[in-house]
N, C-alpha and C positions, 0 to 999 in steps of 0.2 A: 796550391789553391790560391785563388784570387780573392782578396778581401777588399772591402770598400769602407771609406770613411764617411760617416754621416753625422749631422748635427744632433746632439743629445736631445731627446724629448723627455722632459720630467716625468710625464705620466707613464711613459713606456719604459724608459731606460734606467731611471734612478735606483730602484731596488737592486737591479743586476750590477749597476755601476758601484754601489756600495759594497757589494761582494768582491768585486775586483780590487777596490781601494783598500780593503782589509789585508791584502797581501803586502801593502806598503805602509799603512799607518800604524803607529804604536798602540793606538786605542781603537775599539770597535767603531765602525762608521755605519750609519743607517741612512736611508733615503731622506729622512727628515734633516740630517746634517747637510746634505748637499742643497736641499731646498733653503736652509738657513744661510748658506754661503751665497745663494742667489739673492736672497733678501738683502744681505749686507752689501751686495755689489749693484744694487738698483742704481741706474744712472751711469754706471761705469761701462766701458767697452769690454764685452765679454763673449767668448765663444767656447762652449764645451762640445767636444766631438768624441765619437766612439767608433770602435770597430767590433762587429759582431760576427760570430761563427754561424754555420748553417742551422744550428739549434737555437740561435737567438741570444746565446750567452755572450756577454761583453768580454772581449779579449784584449782590447786596447782602448786607451782613453788619453785625451789631451785637453788642457784648459789654457787659453791665452786671454789674458786681461790687462787692462790699463786702469789703475786707480789712483787715488790722491797720494799714495805712498811711492809711486813711480816718478822718476825724473822725466822731464819733457821728452817725448819720443820713445821712452822706454816701455816695454811690455814685460809682464811676468808670463812665463811659459812652464808648464809641467806636463810631462807625458810619461806613460808607463804601459808595459805590455805584460800580459799574464805570464808568470814564470815558465809555464809549460808550452807557450806559443812563441817564444823568442827565436830569433834567427830566421824569420820568414819575411823580413822587410816591413813588418807592421809599424814598428817604431818609426821608420823612415817615412812611411806613408803619412803618419800622424804629424811628423815634423814638417813635412812639406805642406800639408794642409794648413797647419797653424801658421807657418811662415807666410803663406799666401794672404792669410787674414791679416797678419801684422803689417805686411807690406801695403795692403789695401787701405790701412788706417794710418799710413805715413810713419810707421814705426822705424826707428833708427838703431835701436839697441834692445837686447833681450837679457832678462835675468831669470835664473832658475835655481832650484835647490835639489841636491841629490844626497841622499843618506850616505854616510861614509862607509857603510857595509854593503853598499850596492855597486860593486866593481864594474859590472856591465854598464850600468848608468853613467858612471864616471868616465868610462872609455867612450861611450857614445857621445857624451857632451864634448870631450876633448877632440874627438874626431870632427865635430861640427864647429870647431873653432871657439868653444867656450873656455874661459880662463878662470881658475879658482880664485875666490875672494876670501871672505871671512869664513871662519870655522865656528859652528855653534855646537856647544856641548849640551847633551840632554841628560837629565838625571831624575831618579825616582826614589821616593821614600815611602815604604810600607807603613801605613799609620799605625797598625797593630804593634809594630816594633818600636814606635817612638816613645821615648821616656822623656817627659818634659821637666822632670825634677832637676837635672843639672842646670837648666837654664832659667828657672823660675826666679832666682835671686837677681840674675842679670836684668831681666825684664823689669823687676821691681826697682832696681837701682837706676835704670834709665828714666823711669817714671818719677822717682824721687828727685831726679836732676832737673825737673821742670817740664819734661815732655809728656804731653797728653795723648793717649791712644784712644781712638774711637772708630766706628765704621759708619757707612751711610745709613745703616739701618738705626743708628742711634739718634739721627737728626731728621728733621722734615725733609721730604722729598721736594725741594725747591730748586729753581734754576741756579740760584746761588750756590747751593750745595753741590750741584752737578758741575758747575763752572769751577768750583774749587778742586773737584776731583780731576777735571780736564787740565787745569793749569799745572797741578803737580805732575801729572802724567807727562805732560808736554815738556816741562823743564827737565825731568830726569831722563826722559827717553832721548832727547836731543843731546844730552850730556853723556849718554852711553858710549862706550868705545866703538860699538858696531853701528852707530847712527850714521845715516847718509844725509843728514840735514833736513829731512822731510818729516812733517807730521800733519795729520789732517786737521781741518778746521773743527770748531766746536760742534757745528751742525753735522759734519761727517762722522765725528767721534760718537756723538749721540745716536745717530742712525745705527751704527754698528753695535754699540755697547748696551744701551739701556733696554731695547726690546729682545735682546739675545736670550735664548732659552737657558744658556748657562750662567746668565747674570744673576748674582745674589748680592743685594745691598750689604748683607752681613759679611760678605767676602771682600769688600772694598775697605781695607784698613788704611787709616791715616794717622800720622804723627804730627802734632801741632806744638808750637812754642807760643803760648798765648793764643791769638787768633791766626797766627801765621802757619800754614800748612807747610811742613818741611820734609815730609817723607811719606811714602805710600807702598802698599803691597796688595796687589789685586789677585784674587783667586776666584775661579769660576767652577761650576759643578757640571759634570758630564754624566747624564743618567745612563747612557748605554754601557758605560764601563764602571759606573758607581765610583768615579774618581774626580779629583780636583786637579786643576792646572793652575800653577802660579805664573801668571802672565807677565807681570812686571813687579819688580821691587826696586826702589831707588830713594835716595836721600839727597837733599840739597848740599852743594859742596861745603858751605860754611858749617854744616852740622855733621859731617862725617867724622869717624873716629870716636863717636860716643856710644856705639852699640845700638843705634836706632834701627838700622837695617835688620840686624839679627833678631832684635825684639819684635820687629814687625813680622818677620818670617815665623817666629815662634808662635806669635798670637794667631796668624793665619793657619798654621798647622794644627794648633789647639782646636781652632773652630772646625777645621776639616774633619778632624778625628771625632769631635762631638756630633757633627752632622751625620756621621756613619759612613763616610767614604772609605774605600779600601786603601787607596794610595793617592799620593800627590806627585805630579811631574812639574818639571820646569826646564827652561832652556837658558843657557848664558853664552854670550860671546866669549871666545877663547882669550880675548885680551882683558876681560873683566876679572882679574885675579882676585880682588877682594870678595867679590860675591861668590866666586867658585870655593874660596876658602870657607865662607860662611856655610855653604851647602854641605861641604865635607864635615864640618863640625856638627851639623845637625843629623848627619847620617844618611844623606842622599847618596844613592849608588849610581855610578856612571852607566849610561846606556849609549847605544849607537847614536852619534850626533849627525850633523849634516854640513855640507859645504854649500855656499852660495856661489854661483858661477855667472859670469856675464859675457856677453858677446856684442861687439859693435858691428852692425851690418855694413858690408862693404858697399861701395858706390853702385856696383852692379846689382846687389841685392836690393838696395833702397830703390833704385830706379826700375826694378823689374816690372812693376805694374804701370 
C-alpha cells in the first residue's frame, strides 16, 4: 500500500497524533500537550508531518525544528511509526520529507533522541548516519511509597547551616523574582555534564516556562545564602498522568557537598506528594554521578533512558536544494 506524508493540521490530526505518541512517551499525551508544544515554539522553524492510513488513523509522525537550544545550522528531528505498521517504508518517507525541510532551511546537522529500549529506532538512526552521544537516565518515584522521615534531619541541618529554602509562590511575582529563577537555571544548566553550551535568553525562557500549563510557582524551589540564590529544583505538574516531573536540580559549584541538592529534592518531593500526584519522574545525564546517587538514595527506580544522536549532513546533502 502507498502512503503519503502530509503536514499536520492541529484541528484535524492532533487527537489521533496524541494516540500514536502514547506508544512512545512514558506519560499520557493529549492533543492539548501538542498544542502547548506549538505555543512554546512560536517563532521557531517547525514542521510537524503525519502519515495516515485509509481510515484516517495516524500511523507515522515526524517533527523537525530549530530553536534557541540548537547550534547554528542544527535541527532537532524526531520520527516514529506505529509498531504494527513498521517495515513498510513509512519511516523512510518521513525521514526524506523532514530532510528536505531541513535542507530548505540551510540545515547542516541533525540531532535526535531514541529511547534505549527502541532497538529498531536505534538501528534506523545508525543506518542513516547518526552517531550516539550522551546517554540520559530516566527514573521514577512512586510518591505513595516515599518516606520522608529518614531525610527530615538532613533538610533541617542544611537550613541550620544558613541556607534558606523557599519557592516562587512565597514571593511576589515580579520580574526580579523571575530573573532570579532564570539566572540560577542558566548557571546550573550550563555547568551540567550534558550541557552543549547553549541556554535560551530570559525572554525565550519566560515564553516557555511561565505560561505553561504544567508550571506551578510552588514547584520552583530555591536555595539562598542571604540574598544570593545558590541552588534550585524545578518540578511541574502534568494533569493527564497526575504526575510531577523534576525538570532540573542544581547547585552552584561553591556550595556543593553541603546536602543542598538533596534537601531541595526532598522538599520538591514533599510538595508533589502533598499536591496529590501519583509519582514524580526525572532525567539525568549518565555523567552526572552525584545526582544519580541522590536519586537512588531517595528511592527513584530506573526506567528506560534515551540516547542523543547526531548527524552532520554531507556536502551533497547540504547542497541538495
